[in-house]
Backbone as a printed PyTorch tensor [residue, N CA C, xyz], in Angstrom:
tensor([[[118.2420, 116.9230, 116.8310],
         [117.8240, 117.0220, 115.4470],
         [116.5000, 117.7800, 115.4000]],

        [[116.4260, 118.7450, 114.5230],
         [115.2190, 119.5470, 114.3680],
         [114.4600, 119.0700, 113.1370]],

        [[113.1760, 118.8910, 113.2800],
         [112.3370, 118.4930, 112.1520],
         [111.6070, 119.7380, 111.6580]],

        [[111.6180, 119.9420, 110.3500],
         [110.9420, 121.0890, 109.7540],
         [109.7390, 120.6000, 108.9510]],

        [[108.5510, 120.6160, 109.5530],
         [107.3620, 120.1350, 108.8380],
         [107.1040, 120.8730, 107.5230]],

        [[107.3440, 122.1840, 107.5040],
         [107.1360, 122.9520, 106.2740],
         [108.0600, 122.4610, 105.1630]],

        [[109.3370, 122.2640, 105.4870],
         [110.2930, 121.7830, 104.4900],
         [109.9140, 120.3910, 104.0000]],

        [[109.4870, 119.5450, 104.9090],
         [109.1090, 118.1780, 104.5410],
         [107.9020, 118.1830, 103.6060]],

        [[106.8860, 118.9390, 103.9570],
         [105.6800, 118.9940, 103.1190],
         [105.9960, 119.6370, 101.7700]],

        [[106.7870, 120.7070, 101.7660],
         [107.1590, 121.3570, 100.5020],
         [107.9340, 120.3970,  99.6040]],

        [[108.8880, 119.6690, 100.1780],
         [109.6780, 118.7080,  99.4060],
         [108.7920, 117.5890,  98.8740]],

        [[107.8700, 117.1240,  99.6970],
         [106.9790, 116.0400,  99.2840],
         [106.0460, 116.4810,  98.1630]],

        [[105.4390, 117.6370,  98.3170],
         [104.5060, 118.1230,  97.2960],
         [105.2440, 118.4030,  95.9880]],

        [[106.4160, 119.0160,  96.0740],
         [107.1910, 119.3000,  94.8600],
         [107.5760, 118.0120,  94.1430]],

        [[108.0090, 117.0060,  94.8940],
         [108.4090, 115.7520,  94.2500],
         [107.1930, 114.9930,  93.7300]],

        [[106.0570, 115.1590,  94.3650],
         [104.8140, 114.5500,  93.8880],
         [104.4050, 115.1780,  92.5560]],

        [[104.5100, 116.4940,  92.4680],
         [104.2180, 117.1890,  91.2080],
         [105.2310, 116.7880,  90.1400]],

        [[106.5070, 116.6860,  90.5320],
         [107.5320, 116.2200,  89.6010],
         [107.1500, 114.8510,  89.0370]],

        [[106.6780, 113.9560,  89.8970],
         [106.2690, 112.6240,  89.4490],
         [105.1390, 112.6890,  88.4370]],

        [[104.1850, 113.5800,  88.6740],
         [103.0800, 113.7380,  87.7240],
         [103.6000, 114.2140,  86.3680]],

        [[104.5210, 115.1700,  86.3900],
         [105.1080, 115.6590,  85.1340],
         [105.9480, 114.5760,  84.4640]],

        [[106.7540, 113.8700,  85.2550],
         [107.6340, 112.8140,  84.7320],
         [106.8100, 111.7320,  84.0380]],

        [[105.7840, 111.2560,  84.7330],
         [104.9840, 110.1890,  84.1420],
         [104.0380, 110.7170,  83.0710]],

        [[103.7940, 112.0250,  83.0560],
         [103.0970, 112.6220,  81.9280],
         [103.9350, 112.5020,  80.6610]],

        [[105.2490, 112.6210,  80.8170],
         [106.1620, 112.4880,  79.6780],
         [106.4930, 111.0340,  79.3540]],

        [[106.7490, 110.2290,  80.3780],
         [107.2550, 108.8720,  80.1680],
         [106.2860, 107.7800,  80.6160]],

        [[105.0720, 108.1530,  80.9370],
         [104.1030, 107.1890,  81.4500],
         [103.6830, 106.1330,  80.4500]],

        [[103.5970, 106.5000,  79.1940],
         [103.1580, 105.5230,  78.1910],
         [104.1540, 104.3790,  78.0330]],

        [[105.4540, 104.6430,  77.7890],
         [106.3810, 103.5080,  77.6870],
         [106.4700, 102.7100,  78.9910]],

        [[106.3030, 103.3980,  80.1130],
         [106.3130, 102.7270,  81.4100],
         [105.1120, 101.7830,  81.5220]],

        [[103.9180, 102.2850,  81.1870],
         [102.6980, 101.4720,  81.2760],
         [102.7240, 100.3150,  80.2790]],

        [[103.2260, 100.5610,  79.0780],
         [103.3430,  99.4920,  78.0840],
         [104.3290,  98.4380,  78.5790]],

        [[105.4620,  98.8790,  79.1110],
         [106.4680,  97.9460,  79.6230],
         [105.9710,  97.1020,  80.7770]],

        [[105.0700,  97.6550,  81.5810],
         [104.4880,  96.9050,  82.6990],
         [103.3080,  96.0430,  82.2640]],

        [[102.8930,  96.1960,  81.0090],
         [101.7440,  95.4360,  80.5260],
         [100.4100,  96.0220,  80.9660]],

        [[100.4190,  97.2820,  81.3830],
         [ 99.1820,  97.9320,  81.8130],
         [ 98.3430,  98.4190,  80.6420]],

        [[ 98.9810,  98.5290,  79.4730],
         [ 98.2620,  98.9440,  78.2730],
         [ 98.9910,  98.3810,  77.0580]],

        [[ 98.2570,  98.0770,  75.9910],
         [ 98.9220,  97.6160,  74.7720],
         [ 99.6670,  98.7690,  74.0970]],

        [[100.7210,  98.4300,  73.3850],
         [101.5490,  99.4510,  72.7350],
         [100.7540, 100.2690,  71.7250]],

        [[ 99.7500,  99.6620,  71.1080],
         [ 98.9850, 100.3770,  70.0820],
         [ 97.6910, 100.9930,  70.6230]],

        [[ 97.5680, 101.0900,  71.9420],
         [ 96.3650, 101.6850,  72.5380],
         [ 96.2890, 103.1650,  72.1850]],

        [[ 95.0740, 103.6570,  71.9120],
         [ 94.9430, 105.0880,  71.6080],
         [ 95.2650, 105.9450,  72.8320]],

        [[ 95.7020, 107.1490,  72.5450],
         [ 96.0330, 108.1040,  73.6140],
         [ 94.7290, 108.6340,  74.1990]],

        [[ 94.3640, 108.1850,  75.3800],
         [ 93.1370, 108.6530,  76.0210],
         [ 93.4240, 109.0170,  77.4660]],

        [[ 92.5400, 109.8020,  78.0160],
         [ 92.6440, 110.1630,  79.4340],
         [ 91.6080, 109.3560,  80.2010]],

        [[ 92.0770, 108.4940,  81.0690],
         [ 91.1710, 107.7240,  81.9060],
         [ 90.9550, 108.4240,  83.2310]],

        [[ 90.2550, 107.7440,  84.1080],
         [ 90.0500, 108.2970,  85.4470],
         [ 91.3790, 108.2820,  86.1900]],

        [[ 91.6690, 109.3280,  86.9420],
         [ 92.9180, 109.3320,  87.7050],
         [ 92.8740, 108.2670,  88.7990]],

        [[ 93.9930, 107.6120,  89.0460],
         [ 94.0590, 106.5780,  90.0870],
         [ 94.1490, 107.2310,  91.4700]],

        [[ 93.0200, 107.5920,  92.0270],
         [ 92.9720, 108.4000,  93.2500],
         [ 93.7490, 107.7520,  94.3920]],

        [[ 93.5160, 106.4670,  94.6340],
         [ 94.2210, 105.8080,  95.7350],
         [ 95.7330, 105.8910,  95.5360]],

        [[ 96.2050, 105.6000,  94.3320],
         [ 97.6440, 105.6350,  94.0590],
         [ 98.2020, 107.0430,  94.2310]],

        [[ 97.4520, 108.0450,  93.8200],
         [ 97.9150, 109.4270,  93.9570],
         [ 98.0270, 109.8360,  95.4220]],

        [[ 97.0270, 109.4890,  96.2170],
         [ 97.0670, 109.8160,  97.6480],
         [ 98.1690, 109.0230,  98.3390]],

        [[ 98.2590, 107.7430,  98.0300],
         [ 99.2840, 106.8910,  98.6330],
         [100.6790, 107.4080,  98.2980]],

        [[100.8860, 107.8100,  97.0450],
         [102.2120, 108.3010,  96.6590],
         [102.5530, 109.6080,  97.3680]],

        [[101.5750, 110.4670,  97.6150],
         [101.8460, 111.7000,  98.3550],
         [102.2510, 111.3820,  99.7950]],

        [[101.5550, 110.4580, 100.4210],
         [101.9170, 110.0460, 101.7830],
         [103.3280, 109.4460, 101.7910]],

        [[103.6330, 108.6320, 100.7900],
         [104.9720, 108.0390, 100.6900],
         [106.0390, 109.1130, 100.4800]],

        [[105.7300, 110.1370,  99.6840],
         [106.6750, 111.2360,  99.4600],
         [106.9310, 112.0000, 100.7590]],

        [[105.8900, 112.1650, 101.5840],
         [106.0680, 112.8300, 102.8820],
         [106.9980, 112.0070, 103.7650]],

        [[106.7750, 110.7010, 103.8180],
         [107.6470, 109.8240, 104.6130],
         [109.0780, 109.8740, 104.0950]],

        [[109.2320, 109.8530, 102.7820],
         [110.5640, 109.8830, 102.1880],
         [111.2810, 111.1940, 102.5030]],

        [[110.5790, 112.3090, 102.3740],
         [111.1880, 113.6110, 102.6740],
         [111.5720, 113.7060, 104.1480]],

        [[110.7270, 113.1890, 105.0230],
         [111.0350, 113.2170, 106.4610],
         [112.2750, 112.3850, 106.7690]],

        [[112.3750, 111.2160, 106.1690],
         [113.5340, 110.3560, 106.4280],
         [114.8020, 110.9210, 105.7950]],

        [[114.6690, 111.5430, 104.6200],
         [115.8360, 112.1620, 103.9930],
         [116.3310, 113.3270, 104.8420]],

        [[115.4030, 114.1350, 105.3540],
         [115.8170, 115.2310, 106.2360],
         [116.4760, 114.6840, 107.5040]],

        [[115.9080, 113.6430, 108.0800],
         [116.4850, 113.0490, 109.2920],
         [117.8840, 112.5130, 109.0150]],

        [[118.0570, 111.8350, 107.8930],
         [119.3670, 111.2810, 107.5450],
         [120.3950, 112.3840, 107.3270]],

        [[120.0310, 113.3920, 106.5480],
         [120.9630, 114.4870, 106.2790],
         [121.2980, 115.2520, 107.5540]],

        [[120.3120, 115.4730, 108.3950],
         [120.5570, 116.1640, 109.6710],
         [121.4470, 115.3370, 110.5860]],

        [[121.2480, 114.0390, 110.5860],
         [122.0620, 113.1500, 111.4170],
         [123.5170, 113.1630, 110.9590]],

        [[123.7200, 113.1500, 109.6450],
         [125.0750, 113.1050, 109.0890],
         [125.7690, 114.4570, 109.1900]],

        [[125.0570, 115.5420, 108.8960],
         [125.7090, 116.8450, 108.7630],
         [125.2220, 117.9070, 109.7320]],

        [[124.2720, 117.5760, 110.5620],
         [123.7170, 118.5830, 111.4540],
         [122.5020, 119.2320, 110.8240]],

        [[121.7470, 119.9860, 111.6150],
         [120.4790, 120.5290, 111.1240],
         [120.6200, 121.5810, 110.0260]],

        [[121.7960, 122.1370, 109.8550],
         [122.0000, 123.1710, 108.8310],
         [122.8570, 122.6310, 107.6810]],

        [[122.4090, 121.5620, 107.0400],
         [123.1830, 120.9900, 105.9360],
         [123.0240, 121.8600, 104.6940]],

        [[124.0860, 121.9350, 103.9060],
         [124.0840, 122.7620, 102.7050],
         [123.6060, 122.0040, 101.4810]],

        [[123.4790, 122.7360, 100.3960],
         [122.9760, 122.1770,  99.1430],
         [123.8780, 121.0620,  98.6250]],

        [[125.1960, 121.2950,  98.6050],
         [126.1190, 120.2940,  98.0570],
         [126.0050, 118.9840,  98.8200]],

        [[126.0550, 119.0520, 100.1380],
         [125.9520, 117.8350, 100.9370],
         [124.5960, 117.1650, 100.7270]],

        [[123.5490, 117.9550, 100.6410],
         [122.2080, 117.3940, 100.4450],
         [122.1180, 116.6460,  99.1190]],

        [[122.6520, 117.2310,  98.0530],
         [122.5800, 116.5870,  96.7370],
         [123.4640, 115.3490,  96.6660]],

        [[124.6570, 115.4250,  97.2490],
         [125.5330, 114.2440,  97.2830],
         [124.8790, 113.1450,  98.1120]],

        [[124.3370, 113.5120,  99.2610],
         [123.6450, 112.5320, 100.0990],
         [122.4680, 111.9010,  99.3790]],

        [[121.6950, 112.7130,  98.6760],
         [120.5500, 112.1970,  97.9230],
         [121.0080, 111.2350,  96.8360]],

        [[122.0820, 111.5910,  96.1380],
         [122.6000, 110.7060,  95.0920],
         [123.0480, 109.3740,  95.6850]],

        [[123.7130, 109.4170,  96.8320],
         [124.1700, 108.1800,  97.4670],
         [122.9980, 107.3200,  97.9430]],

        [[121.9550, 107.9560,  98.4540],
         [120.7460, 107.2090,  98.8340],
         [120.1510, 106.5370,  97.6010]],

        [[120.0760, 107.2850,  96.5020],
         [119.5370, 106.7380,  95.2560],
         [120.4120, 105.5910,  94.7530]],

        [[121.7240, 105.8280,  94.6950],
         [122.6510, 104.8350,  94.1570],
         [122.7580, 103.5940,  95.0400]],

        [[122.7220, 103.7820,  96.3450],
         [122.9460, 102.6650,  97.2540],
         [121.7050, 101.9330,  97.7090]],

        [[120.5480, 102.5920,  97.6670],
         [119.3280, 101.9690,  98.1770],
         [118.2270, 101.8550,  97.1230]],

        [[117.9180, 102.9580,  96.4670],
         [116.7770, 102.9620,  95.5510],
         [117.0740, 102.1720,  94.2810]],

        [[118.1650, 102.5020,  93.5860],
         [118.4740, 101.8350,  92.3170],
         [118.6720, 100.3280,  92.4860]],

        [[119.4430,  99.8640,  93.4820],
         [119.5990,  98.4120,  93.6300],
         [118.2980,  97.6930,  93.9970]],

        [[117.4660,  98.3360,  94.7940],
         [116.1910,  97.7110,  95.1660],
         [115.3030,  97.5390,  93.9440]],

        [[115.1980,  98.6000,  93.1550],
         [114.3900,  98.5180,  91.9380],
         [114.9900,  97.4910,  90.9830]],

        [[116.3120,  97.5020,  90.8310],
         [116.9730,  96.5650,  89.9180],
         [116.7100,  95.1190,  90.3250]],

        [[116.8200,  94.8390,  91.6070],
         [116.5830,  93.4750,  92.0840],
         [115.1400,  93.0510,  91.8250]],

        [[114.2020,  93.9120,  92.1860],
         [112.7910,  93.5840,  91.9500],
         [112.5150,  93.3520,  90.4730]],

        [[113.0140,  94.2390,  89.6290],
         [112.7270,  94.1320,  88.2040],
         [113.4450,  92.9520,  87.5650]],

        [[114.6040,  92.5620,  88.0830],
         [115.3010,  91.3900,  87.5480],
         [114.4660,  90.1310,  87.7760]],

        [[113.9290,  89.9800,  88.9730],
         [113.0940,  88.8120,  89.2590],
         [111.7590,  88.8680,  88.5260]],

        [[111.2470,  90.0600,  88.3180],
         [109.9670,  90.2190,  87.6270],
         [110.1300,  90.2400,  86.1050]],

        [[111.3770,  90.2280,  85.6390],
         [111.7030,  90.2550,  84.2050],
         [111.0610,  91.4570,  83.5090]],

        [[111.2000,  92.6070,  84.1440],
         [110.6670,  93.8440,  83.5780],
         [111.6090,  94.3600,  82.4930]],

        [[111.0630,  95.0460,  81.4920],
         [111.9010,  95.6130,  80.4350],
         [112.8030,  96.7350,  80.9600]],

        [[113.9140,  96.9260,  80.2860],
         [114.8670,  97.9660,  80.6490],
         [114.2280,  99.3570,  80.6050]],

        [[113.2950,  99.5700,  79.6910],
         [112.6330, 100.8810,  79.5840],
         [111.8810, 101.2220,  80.8690]],

        [[111.2470, 100.2450,  81.4840],
         [110.5200, 100.4760,  82.7380],
         [111.5080, 100.8420,  83.8360]],

        [[112.6060, 100.1080,  83.8860],
         [113.6560, 100.3720,  84.8730],
         [114.1940, 101.7900,  84.6970]],

        [[114.4580, 102.1910,  83.4550],
         [115.0090, 103.5200,  83.1830],
         [114.0300, 104.6230,  83.5980]],

        [[112.7520, 104.4440,  83.3030],
         [111.7560, 105.4520,  83.6840],
         [111.6880, 105.5660,  85.2040]],

        [[111.6350, 104.4390,  85.8940],
         [111.5660, 104.4750,  87.3570],
         [112.8390, 105.0360,  87.9750]],

        [[113.9890, 104.6450,  87.4590],
         [115.2520, 105.1750,  87.9950],
         [115.3330, 106.6840,  87.8330]],

        [[114.9860, 107.1670,  86.6580],
         [115.0100, 108.6080,  86.4220],
         [114.0530, 109.3490,  87.3320]],

        [[112.8780, 108.7760,  87.5240],
         [111.8880, 109.3970,  88.4070],
         [112.4290, 109.5100,  89.8200]],

        [[112.9480, 108.4270,  90.3740],
         [113.4080, 108.4570,  91.7680],
         [114.6590, 109.2920,  91.9460]],

        [[115.5090, 109.3640,  90.9300],
         [116.6670, 110.2540,  91.0160],
         [116.1920, 111.7070,  91.0760]],

        [[115.2380, 112.0530,  90.2220],
         [114.6720, 113.4000,  90.2620],
         [114.0160, 113.7090,  91.5960]],

        [[113.3130, 112.7340,  92.1490],
         [112.6370, 112.9250,  93.4360],
         [113.6460, 113.2150,  94.5430]],

        [[114.6840, 112.3780,  94.6720],
         [115.6250, 112.5940,  95.7840],
         [116.4110, 113.8900,  95.6010]],

        [[116.7730, 114.2340,  94.3690],
         [117.4700, 115.5090,  94.1440],
         [116.5710, 116.6940,  94.4990]],

        [[115.3380, 116.6580,  94.0450],
         [114.4080, 117.7530,  94.3180],
         [114.1340, 117.8720,  95.8130]],

        [[113.8800, 116.7530,  96.4590],
         [113.6350, 116.7940,  97.9000],
         [114.8540, 117.3130,  98.6470]],

        [[116.0380, 116.8310,  98.2940],
         [117.2550, 117.2750,  98.9800],
         [117.4700, 118.7720,  98.7990]],

        [[117.2570, 119.2640,  97.5870],
         [117.4440, 120.6940,  97.3280],
         [116.4700, 121.5270,  98.1650]],

        [[115.2170, 121.1360,  98.1720],
         [114.2200, 121.8900,  98.9450],
         [114.4990, 121.7970, 100.4380]],

        [[114.8450, 120.6170, 100.9100],
         [115.1610, 120.4620, 102.3330],
         [116.3610, 121.3150, 102.7350]],

        [[117.3670, 121.3810, 101.8550],
         [118.5480, 122.1830, 102.2040],
         [118.2200, 123.6710, 102.2520]],

        [[117.2640, 124.0980, 101.4570],
         [116.8750, 125.5100, 101.4470],
         [115.9300, 125.8770, 102.5920]],

        [[115.0560, 124.9570, 102.9820],
         [114.0020, 125.2870, 103.9420],
         [114.1830, 124.7080, 105.3400]],

        [[115.0070, 123.6890, 105.4660],
         [115.1330, 123.0270, 106.7870],
         [115.9920, 123.8480, 107.7310]]])
C-alpha cells in the first residue's frame, strides 16, 4: 500500500475549508440546537475557537489517511472516483451516521443538530474521497 502525503494533506485541508463554509451556513441552528447560544442572540463574530480549529484539522488529516488506507486496501493503490465515492458513502452510512445518531439519541439532541452534522460529514467523506482518488 502506498501512502500519498500530498493527497492526504490536500483532502484534509479541502474538507477543513468545507467545514468552515458548511458551519458558516448552518452554524447558527447547530449552535442553538446544542445550547451554545440562545435562538434570539444577535449575529456577532466572536473570537475563533483556535484549539477546535487546529484539532479539527489534525482530525481531518487522520481521517483522510485512514480513508486512503481503506480504499487502497479494498481496491489497490489506484482506486477510481466511483469506487472512492461509493466507499466514502458506505463509511458514512455504516460508521459515521450511526455513531452520531447513537450519541445524539442518548444526549437528546434536536434533529436539526443531527442533520447539520450528518450533512457536514457526508460532504467531508465525499470531498476527501474525490481528492484522494485524483491525487493518490
